[in-house]
C-alpha positions as CSV (number, residue, x, y, z in Angstrom):
1,M,33.5,-76.2,58.3
2,A,31.4,-79.1,59.6
3,V,33.1,-81.5,57.2
4,A,36.5,-80.2,58.1
5,A,35.8,-80.6,61.7
6,L,35.1,-84.3,61.2
7,M,38.6,-84.6,59.8
8,L,40.2,-83.1,62.9
9,T,39.7,-83.4,66.6
10,A,36.1,-82.7,67.7
11,C,35.7,-80.1,70.4
12,V,32.8,-78.4,72.2
13,K,34.1,-74.9,71.5
14,D,36.9,-73.2,69.7
15,N,40.0,-72.3,71.5
16,D,43.7,-71.7,70.7
17,S,44.4,-75.4,70.2
18,N,41.5,-75.8,67.8
19,P,42.5,-75.3,64.1
20,V,40.2,-73.2,62.0
21,L,39.7,-73.9,58.3
22,N,40.8,-71.0,56.0
23,L,39.7,-70.9,52.3
24,P,42.5,-69.0,50.5
25,E,41.8,-67.7,47.0
26,T,44.9,-69.2,45.5
27,F,48.1,-71.1,46.1
28,V,51.6,-71.3,44.6
29,L,52.6,-73.5,41.7
30,N,56.4,-73.2,41.2
31,S,58.1,-72.9,37.9
32,P,60.2,-76.0,37.0
33,N,63.9,-75.6,36.8
34,L,64.9,-74.6,33.3
35,S,66.9,-77.2,31.3
36,Q,70.6,-76.5,30.6
37,T,69.9,-75.9,26.9
38,G,67.0,-73.5,27.7
39,T,64.6,-75.8,25.9
40,Y,62.4,-78.6,27.1
41,D,63.2,-81.1,24.4
42,L,60.4,-83.6,24.2
43,Y,61.4,-84.7,20.7
44,T,64.9,-86.2,21.0
45,G,64.5,-87.5,24.6
46,T,66.8,-85.0,26.2
47,T,63.9,-84.0,28.5
48,E,62.6,-87.3,30.0
49,S,60.2,-85.6,32.4
50,I,59.4,-82.3,34.0
51,T,59.0,-81.9,37.7
52,F,56.3,-79.6,39.1
53,T,56.0,-78.6,42.7
54,C,53.4,-76.6,44.6
55,E,52.8,-75.2,48.1
56,Q,49.7,-76.4,49.9
57,P,47.0,-73.8,50.2
58,A,47.0,-72.0,53.5
59,Y,44.1,-73.9,55.0
60,G,45.4,-73.1,58.5
61,F,46.5,-76.6,59.2
62,P,48.2,-79.5,57.2
63,A,45.4,-81.2,55.3
64,Y,45.1,-84.1,52.8
65,T,44.9,-82.4,49.4
66,T,44.5,-83.7,45.8
67,Y,46.1,-81.6,43.1
68,Y,45.2,-81.6,39.4
69,L,47.7,-80.2,36.8
70,Y,46.4,-78.6,33.6
71,V,48.1,-77.4,30.4
72,S,46.9,-74.9,27.8
73,L,48.3,-73.1,24.8
74,H,46.8,-69.8,26.2
75,S,47.7,-67.6,29.1
76,D,44.1,-67.5,30.3
77,M,44.1,-71.4,30.4
78,S,41.3,-71.6,27.9
79,S,40.9,-75.0,26.2
80,A,43.1,-76.5,28.9
81,T,43.4,-80.3,29.3
82,N,44.2,-82.3,32.5
83,L,47.7,-83.8,32.6
84,T,47.7,-85.7,35.9
85,Y,46.6,-85.6,39.5
86,F,48.7,-86.1,42.6
87,T,48.4,-86.0,46.4
88,G,51.9,-84.8,47.4
89,A,53.6,-81.5,46.8
90,T,55.5,-82.9,43.7
91,T,54.7,-84.6,40.5
92,D,56.8,-85.7,37.5
93,V,55.1,-85.4,34.1
94,D,56.8,-87.7,31.6
95,A,57.7,-86.3,28.2
96,Q,55.4,-88.6,26.3
97,T,52.3,-87.6,28.3
98,L,53.1,-83.9,27.9
99,A,53.9,-84.3,24.2
100,A,50.7,-86.1,23.5
101,A,48.6,-83.5,25.3
102,L,50.3,-80.6,23.5
103,T,50.0,-82.3,20.2
104,Q,46.3,-82.7,20.6
105,L,45.9,-79.1,21.7
106,L,47.8,-77.9,18.7
107,M,45.8,-80.2,16.4
108,N,42.6,-78.7,17.9
109,E,43.8,-75.3,16.8
110,G,44.5,-76.2,13.2
111,K,48.0,-77.7,13.2
112,T,48.6,-80.8,11.0
113,E,51.0,-83.7,11.3
114,E,53.2,-82.1,8.7
115,D,53.7,-79.1,10.9
116,F,55.8,-81.2,13.4
117,P,58.3,-81.1,14.9
118,L,57.9,-77.6,16.2
119,Y,58.5,-75.2,19.1
120,T,55.7,-74.0,21.3
121,K,55.1,-72.3,24.6
122,A,52.7,-73.8,27.1
123,Y,50.9,-72.6,30.3
124,F,50.3,-74.6,33.4
125,Q,47.9,-74.3,36.3
126,A,47.0,-76.5,39.3
127,R,43.8,-77.0,41.1
128,A,43.7,-78.1,44.8
129,D,40.8,-80.0,46.4
130,L,40.6,-80.5,50.1
131,T,40.2,-84.3,50.5
132,S,39.0,-86.8,53.0
133,A,41.1,-89.9,53.1
134,A,37.9,-91.8,53.8
135,T,35.4,-90.3,51.4
136,G,37.5,-88.5,48.7
137,E,37.2,-85.0,47.5
138,L,34.9,-82.8,49.6
139,G,33.8,-80.5,46.8
140,I,33.9,-77.3,48.9
141,T,37.4,-76.0,48.6
142,E,38.5,-76.0,44.9
143,I,41.3,-73.5,44.7
144,Q,43.3,-72.5,41.6
145,S,47.0,-71.8,41.6
146,N,48.9,-69.1,39.7
147,I,49.6,-69.7,36.0
148,I,53.2,-70.5,34.9
149,C,54.6,-70.5,31.4
150,L,57.3,-72.7,29.8
151,D,58.4,-70.6,26.8
152,N,60.4,-73.1,24.8
153,I,59.1,-76.7,24.3
154,Y,60.2,-78.7,21.4
155,L,58.1,-81.7,20.4
156,A,57.3,-84.1,17.6
157,F,53.9,-85.3,16.5
158,S,53.0,-87.5,19.5
159,L,49.6,-89.0,18.9
160,A,49.1,-92.7,18.2
161,P,47.9,-93.6,14.7
162,V,44.2,-93.6,14.2
163,V,43.0,-97.0,13.1
164,A,39.5,-98.3,12.2
165,P,37.6,-99.8,15.1
166,S,37.7,-103.6,15.2
167,E,34.6,-103.5,17.5
168,L,31.8,-101.1,18.1
169,Y,29.5,-101.1,21.0
170,I,25.7,-100.3,20.7
171,V,23.7,-98.9,23.6
172,G,20.0,-98.0,23.6
173,N,16.6,-98.3,25.1
174,F,16.8,-102.1,24.4
175,C,19.3,-102.4,27.3
176,G,18.2,-99.4,29.4
177,W,21.0,-97.2,28.1
178,D,23.4,-99.3,30.3
179,W,26.8,-99.8,28.7
180,T,27.4,-102.9,30.9
181,K,24.5,-104.5,29.0
182,C,25.3,-103.1,25.5
183,V,25.8,-105.3,22.5
184,T,29.2,-105.7,20.7
185,T,29.2,-105.6,16.9
186,Q,31.0,-108.3,15.0
187,R,33.5,-108.0,12.1
188,I,32.3,-109.1,8.7
189,Y,34.8,-111.7,7.5
190,G,37.6,-110.3,5.3
191,T,36.7,-106.6,5.5
192,Y,39.1,-105.3,8.2
193,T,42.2,-103.2,7.5
194,D,43.8,-100.4,9.6
195,T,41.8,-97.8,7.7
196,H,38.5,-99.6,7.1
197,S,36.2,-101.9,9.0
198,E,32.7,-103.4,8.5
199,N,30.7,-104.6,11.5
200,W,27.2,-105.8,12.1
201,H,24.7,-106.9,14.8
202,I,21.0,-107.5,15.1
203,V,19.4,-104.8,17.3
204,Y,15.9,-104.0,18.6
205,I,15.2,-100.4,17.6
206,D,12.3,-98.3,18.9
207,E,11.3,-94.6,18.9
208,S,14.1,-93.7,21.4
209,G,16.7,-95.5,19.4
210,F,20.4,-96.2,20.0
211,K,23.9,-94.8,19.7
212,F,27.3,-96.6,19.2
213,N,30.8,-95.9,20.3
214,T,34.3,-97.3,20.0
215,T,34.3,-97.8,23.8
216,A,31.6,-99.2,26.0
217,E,31.1,-96.0,28.0
218,W,29.8,-92.4,27.9
219,D,33.1,-90.7,27.0
220,G,31.9,-88.1,24.5
221,G,32.7,-90.3,21.5
222,E,29.1,-91.6,21.1
223,V,27.8,-91.6,17.5
224,G,24.1,-91.0,16.7
225,Y,21.9,-90.1,13.8
226,S,22.9,-86.5,13.8
227,T,26.6,-86.9,14.6
228,S,28.8,-85.2,12.0
229,S,30.9,-88.3,11.5
230,V,27.9,-90.2,10.0
231,K,28.3,-89.7,6.3
232,S,25.4,-91.7,5.1
233,I,22.4,-93.8,6.2
234,G,21.5,-96.6,3.8
235,G,20.4,-100.2,3.3
236,D,17.0,-101.6,2.4
237,L,15.3,-100.2,5.5
238,A,17.0,-96.7,5.6
239,D,13.6,-95.1,5.0
240,K,12.4,-96.4,8.4
241,I,15.3,-94.8,10.3
242,K,15.0,-91.3,11.7
243,D,16.5,-88.9,14.4
244,S,14.9,-89.6,17.8
245,G,14.9,-85.9,18.6
246,D,17.9,-86.6,20.9
247,G,20.3,-87.4,18.1
248,N,19.8,-91.2,18.3
249,F,19.2,-93.7,15.5
250,A,15.5,-94.4,15.9
251,T,12.5,-95.7,14.0
252,S,8.8,-95.1,13.8
253,E,8.4,-98.8,13.2
254,P,9.9,-100.5,16.3
255,G,11.4,-103.9,15.6
256,W,14.5,-105.9,14.9
257,Y,17.0,-104.6,12.4
258,I,20.4,-105.7,11.1
259,V,22.7,-102.7,11.8
260,N,25.7,-102.7,9.4
261,I,28.4,-100.1,10.3
262,K,31.2,-99.3,7.9
263,A,34.1,-97.2,9.3
264,D,36.7,-95.3,7.3
265,V,39.8,-93.4,8.6
266,N,40.0,-90.0,7.1
267,G,43.1,-88.2,8.5
268,R,42.6,-88.1,12.3
269,D,38.9,-88.7,12.0
270,I,36.7,-91.8,11.7
271,E,33.7,-91.6,9.3
272,Y,30.8,-93.9,9.3
273,N,28.3,-95.2,6.8
274,V,25.4,-97.0,8.7
275,D,23.0,-99.3,6.8
276,F,19.9,-101.0,8.0
277,Y,18.4,-104.3,6.8
278,E,15.6,-106.7,7.8
279,A,16.7,-109.0,10.6
280,E,16.4,-112.5,9.0
281,V,18.3,-115.4,10.5
282,H,18.7,-118.7,8.7
283,F,20.1,-122.2,8.9
284,I,22.8,-123.1,6.4
285,G,24.5,-126.3,5.3
286,W,23.9,-130.0,6.2
287,V,21.3,-129.2,8.8
288,L,19.0,-128.2,5.9
289,P,16.7,-130.7,4.1
290,S,18.6,-129.9,0.9
291,G,21.8,-131.2,2.6
292,D,24.2,-128.8,0.8
293,W,25.6,-125.3,0.9
294,S,24.0,-123.8,-2.2
295,W,20.9,-122.3,-0.5
296,T,20.5,-118.5,-0.5
297,P,17.8,-116.3,1.0
298,S,16.3,-115.9,-2.5
299,D,15.2,-119.6,-2.4
300,D,12.2,-120.9,-0.5
301,E,12.7,-119.6,3.1
302,S,10.1,-121.6,5.0
303,Q,12.4,-124.5,5.7
304,Y,15.3,-122.3,6.9
305,K,14.2,-119.0,8.3
306,F,13.9,-118.3,12.0
307,T,10.7,-116.7,13.4
308,I,10.4,-114.2,16.2
309,E,8.6,-115.2,19.4
310,G,7.9,-112.7,22.1
311,E,7.7,-109.0,22.3
312,G,10.3,-106.2,22.2
313,A,14.0,-106.5,22.9
314,N,13.7,-109.7,24.9
315,A,12.1,-111.7,22.1
316,Y,13.7,-114.9,20.7
317,F,14.6,-115.8,17.2
318,V,13.4,-119.4,16.9
319,S,14.5,-121.8,14.2
320,P,12.4,-124.3,12.3
321,E,12.6,-127.8,13.7
322,I,15.8,-129.6,12.8
323,T,14.9,-132.5,10.6
324,K,18.2,-133.8,9.3
325,T,21.2,-135.1,11.3
326,L,24.2,-136.8,9.7
327,V,25.6,-138.6,12.7
328,G,29.0,-140.1,12.1
329,T,29.9,-137.9,9.2
330,E,32.6,-135.3,9.2
331,E,30.0,-132.6,9.5
332,N,28.2,-134.6,12.2
333,G,24.9,-132.7,12.0
334,C,26.7,-129.4,11.5
335,L,24.6,-126.7,13.2
336,R,25.4,-123.5,11.4
337,M,23.5,-120.2,11.2
338,C,23.9,-116.9,9.3
339,V,22.4,-113.6,8.3
340,C,22.5,-112.5,4.7
341,F,22.5,-108.8,3.7
342,G,24.2,-106.2,1.7
343,G,25.7,-108.5,-0.8
344,Y,27.9,-110.4,1.7
345,E,28.3,-114.2,1.4
346,W,26.6,-116.2,4.2
347,W,30.0,-117.3,5.6
348,N,31.0,-113.6,6.1
349,T,28.3,-113.3,8.8
350,E,27.9,-116.8,10.2
351,F,27.7,-117.8,13.8
352,I,27.1,-120.9,16.0
353,L,26.2,-122.1,19.6
354,F,28.8,-124.2,21.4
355,V,26.2,-125.8,23.6
356,G,28.3,-128.4,25.3
357,D,26.7,-131.4,27.2
358,D,23.5,-129.5,28.0
359,P,22.1,-127.9,24.8
360,S,19.2,-126.4,26.8
361,K,21.5,-124.2,28.8
362,D,22.0,-120.6,27.6
363,V,25.4,-120.0,26.1
364,A,27.0,-117.1,24.3
365,I,26.5,-116.8,20.6
366,S,29.9,-117.4,18.9
367,Y,30.4,-115.3,15.8
368,R,32.9,-116.2,13.2
369,G,33.9,-112.7,12.6
370,D,37.4,-112.6,11.0
371,G,38.2,-116.0,12.4
372,G,38.6,-119.4,10.6
373,D,36.0,-122.0,10.0
374,Q,34.2,-122.7,13.2
375,T,34.3,-126.1,15.0
376,R,31.4,-128.3,14.0
377,V,28.5,-128.7,16.5
378,P,26.2,-131.8,16.3
379,C,22.5,-131.2,16.4
380,T,19.5,-133.5,17.0
381,A,16.5,-133.9,14.8
382,G,13.3,-132.6,16.5
383,T,15.0,-129.7,18.4
384,K,14.9,-126.0,17.8
385,V,17.4,-123.2,18.2
386,Y,16.5,-120.2,20.4
387,L,18.5,-116.9,20.0
388,N,18.3,-113.7,22.0
389,F,20.4,-111.0,20.3
390,T,20.0,-108.5,23.1
391,A,21.7,-110.8,25.5
392,D,23.8,-112.4,22.7
393,T,22.9,-115.9,24.0
394,G,21.0,-118.9,22.8
395,Y,20.1,-122.5,23.5
396,I,18.8,-125.7,21.8
397,L,15.7,-127.5,23.0
């Protein structure tokens, strides 16, 4: 009542001109007009949209109200999903939106793509929330409407194809579980198709661990150690990975790991195989004393391998001192870096720093991914490369 009073004219005492807030138990959602054929045809396009109207709850005065429209396959509105929200008394739900919602509900109850097109009935209910134009929903007046049924809806399978994720986002204790600071995995060159992808990133893992998702947000699609879509955990360091107790990928030996995620589409599901390797970063190519591209991690690593300086997730991977610069050649010093793991070639997982005129300034690490050969970057003898894989940045000094 106090909040409602702020929305209206303030008075010292109630009188006949002072509206009083009523909280009705329900309000009316009207049944849409039936189509001429008796069927709401979402398949052929005969029905382009369905108009729903409602009557404002009897608050005792006209009030700004937000309505939410839900659809279910069941008369008790169990397993309902939200279709839309609106602030007037009328809303048009387009055929594609309704068809997609109904398709997902039907799939949740065991239908397959081969079962479509089909006829179904659907139930609808609205929710009304008294709303302040200044602050939004007040949260004190949620009211449910009556339930209406549309008996004859014809629809085709209306969900977009499921494709393998081209990127995955990793969040964990290393970034404070903040999706705005998460790391983005990179494609491994030549591995992506619509049904299969292979990605990687270097991640600092501790006892509380990490999760990943196809979106950089908490939307219910997060994948962790105990998630059913994870079909295997492998790689050279698989024995160091465990469940955090909260379903995260965690370890009893905190440190830097290469996380290699392979995703496969299986029907409408995406399944994952997650491998873990030692986080080793190397120079490759003309910047090496050997001056060629034949080196592999099985060779003497002391000249090429980065060391780790600092503690925890903010540590830097620091290169050996650069000793060779071929100024004036096509390669022109050719600063190139890579990780090698899981049988991939070095150029499947290479990256670089486009440092510009001031190499000591932090810039984003540029990963080759599925792209072409990266532009050559000159380097200077006597300098070192510093990489921070939590921030995905680096510099040369």
